[in-house]
C-alpha positions as CSV (number, residue, x, y, z in Angstrom):
1,M,-9.1,-15.8,10.2
2,N,-12.4,-16.9,11.7
3,L,-15.9,-16.1,10.3
4,S,-16.8,-13.8,13.1
5,Y,-13.7,-11.7,12.5
6,Q,-14.3,-11.6,8.7
7,L,-17.9,-10.4,9.3
8,S,-16.8,-7.7,11.6
9,L,-14.2,-6.6,9.1
10,L,-16.9,-6.5,6.4
11,A,-19.2,-4.5,8.6
12,A,-16.4,-2.0,9.3
13,L,-15.6,-1.6,5.6
14,C,-19.3,-1.1,4.8
15,V,-19.6,1.7,7.4
16,V,-16.4,3.5,6.0
17,C,-17.9,3.2,2.5
18,G,-21.1,4.9,3.7
19,H,-23.3,1.8,3.5
20,S,-25.5,0.8,6.4
21,F,-24.9,-2.6,7.9
22,A,-27.5,-3.9,10.2
23,A,-28.5,-7.4,10.8
24,D,-30.1,-9.5,13.5
25,P,-27.1,-11.0,15.3
26,L,-28.8,-14.4,15.3
27,A,-29.8,-14.3,11.7
28,P,-28.3,-17.2,9.7
29,M,-25.4,-16.4,7.5
30,L,-25.3,-19.8,5.9
31,N,-28.0,-21.5,3.8
32,L,-26.4,-24.0,1.4
33,P,-28.5,-26.6,-0.5
34,G,-28.5,-29.8,1.4
35,T,-27.1,-28.3,4.6
36,G,-29.5,-25.5,5.4
37,E,-28.1,-23.5,8.3
38,D,-26.0,-26.3,9.8
39,A,-22.4,-25.9,9.0
40,A,-21.6,-29.3,10.4
41,R,-23.5,-30.9,7.6
42,I,-21.3,-29.5,4.8
43,D,-19.6,-32.3,2.8
44,F,-16.5,-30.5,1.6
45,T,-15.6,-33.3,-0.8
46,K,-18.8,-32.5,-2.8
47,L,-18.3,-28.7,-3.1
48,P,-17.6,-27.5,-6.6
49,V,-14.0,-26.8,-7.4
50,L,-13.2,-23.4,-9.0
51,K,-11.1,-23.3,-12.1
52,G,-7.8,-21.5,-11.6
53,Q,-4.1,-21.8,-11.8
54,H,-1.9,-23.6,-9.3
55,A,1.9,-23.4,-8.7
56,V,4.2,-25.1,-6.3
57,V,6.8,-23.0,-4.6
58,T,9.6,-25.2,-3.3
59,H,11.6,-22.5,-1.6
60,G,11.3,-18.8,-0.9
61,D,14.0,-16.3,-1.7
62,K,15.4,-14.4,1.2
63,T,14.9,-10.6,0.9
64,N,16.0,-7.5,2.8
65,F,12.5,-6.4,3.4
66,P,11.9,-5.7,7.1
67,D,9.1,-7.9,8.6
68,A,7.7,-8.9,12.0
69,T,6.9,-12.4,10.6
70,S,3.2,-11.6,10.6
71,K,0.5,-11.4,8.1
72,F,0.8,-8.9,5.3
73,F,-1.4,-7.8,2.4
74,C,-0.5,-6.8,-1.1
75,L,-2.8,-5.1,-3.7
76,R,-2.5,-3.7,-7.2
77,T,-4.3,-0.4,-7.4
78,S,-6.4,0.8,-10.3
79,R,-3.5,3.2,-11.0
80,G,-1.2,0.3,-11.7
81,F,1.1,0.5,-8.7
82,Y,1.3,-2.0,-5.9
83,V,0.9,-1.4,-2.1
84,L,2.1,-3.7,0.6
85,I,0.7,-3.3,4.1
86,S,2.8,-4.9,6.8
87,N,4.4,-4.7,10.2
88,T,8.0,-3.6,9.3
89,N,9.5,-3.8,12.8
90,P,11.0,-7.3,13.3
91,A,10.7,-6.9,17.0
92,Q,7.0,-6.3,17.3
93,R,3.8,-5.7,15.3
94,N,4.0,-2.0,15.5
95,P,4.0,0.2,13.4
96,L,1.8,-0.9,10.5
97,C,3.3,0.5,7.3
98,L,2.4,0.9,3.7
99,S,5.1,0.4,1.0
100,T,4.7,1.1,-2.7
101,S,6.1,-0.6,-5.8
102,D,5.8,-0.2,-9.6
103,D,6.3,-3.9,-10.3
104,G,5.2,-5.6,-7.1
105,I,8.7,-6.9,-6.5
106,T,10.9,-4.0,-5.6
107,F,9.3,-1.6,-3.0
108,T,10.9,1.9,-3.1
109,R,8.8,4.0,-0.7
110,M,7.4,3.3,2.8
111,A,5.3,5.3,5.3
112,R,3.6,4.7,8.6
113,L,-0.2,4.4,8.4
114,P,-2.1,7.2,10.3
115,I,-3.2,5.0,13.2
116,P,-4.0,6.8,16.6
117,D,-1.6,5.7,19.4
118,E,-4.6,4.7,21.6
119,L,-8.2,4.1,21.1
120,K,-10.6,6.6,22.7
121,D,-12.6,4.7,25.3
122,G,-10.7,1.5,24.3
123,E,-11.1,-1.3,26.7
124,F,-9.0,-4.4,26.2
125,V,-8.9,-7.7,27.9
126,T,-5.6,-8.1,29.8
127,G,-3.7,-11.1,31.1
128,S,-5.1,-13.4,28.4
129,R,-4.0,-14.5,25.0
130,Y,-5.7,-11.4,23.6
131,G,-4.0,-8.1,24.1
132,S,-1.6,-9.1,26.8
133,T,1.3,-7.2,25.2
134,K,2.9,-4.1,26.7
135,Y,2.6,-2.2,23.4
136,E,0.0,-1.5,20.8
137,S,0.0,-4.3,18.2
138,F,-1.6,-4.2,14.8
139,Q,-2.3,-7.3,12.8
140,Y,-4.3,-9.0,10.0
141,P,-4.2,-6.1,7.5
142,H,-6.5,-6.1,4.6
143,A,-7.3,-3.5,2.0
144,L,-9.6,-2.6,-0.9
145,E,-9.9,0.3,-3.2
146,H,-13.1,2.3,-3.3
147,D,-13.9,5.6,-5.0
148,G,-10.2,6.8,-5.1
149,Q,-9.5,5.7,-1.6
150,L,-7.6,2.8,-0.1
151,L,-9.6,1.4,2.8
152,I,-7.3,-0.4,5.1
153,A,-8.7,-2.7,7.8
154,F,-6.7,-4.2,10.6
155,S,-6.9,-5.5,14.1
156,R,-5.6,-3.8,17.2
157,K,-4.4,-6.3,19.9
158,K,-6.6,-8.9,18.2
159,Q,-9.6,-7.3,19.9
160,A,-10.7,-4.2,18.0
161,I,-11.1,-3.8,14.2
162,E,-10.2,-0.5,12.8
163,V,-10.4,1.0,9.3
164,I,-8.5,3.9,7.9
165,K,-8.8,5.7,4.5
166,V,-5.9,6.8,2.5
167,S,-6.5,8.6,-0.8
168,L,-4.7,7.3,-3.9
169,D,-3.6,10.9,-4.5
170,E,-1.8,10.7,-1.1
171,L,-0.1,7.5,-2.2
172,D,0.9,9.1,-5.5
173,R,2.6,11.9,-3.5
174,L,4.5,9.3,-1.5
175,R,5.6,7.6,-4.7
176,N,6.9,10.9,-6.3
């Protein structure tokens, strides 16, 4: 995921959370000691290494969970249950669904996310590597929890970034 996409995602999430996000588009986003604003001058071998745990997974276990072999996102909510946001149709990246689990391993409920079929006034590039599919495609989901809501950001046809809100109460209703 490139920096431009990440910044757009952050801006969309800020707007949904009620925060203003305004910046000069040419304002520097990088200012590291020794490199200033020039990303090409970063010596990655001299960056500090964060402490953490590491594991090597030699093989994955095959599951029966439907997937379009695309990026997915999993999150443990403040209420203790897990959500998995993924494309569950193996043939295409539509629909984007949310599944729930008590343990993060076995997912027992699934629902489609409330994404409009088409964007109002949506214009997409056609005939290129972006958005050249015949159907709506949703990819790169990401989510965070804020004020009892799950904010879910995703890309449509790799050209538009959208955010939807789903209340944790709604997810509790799905789980029960």
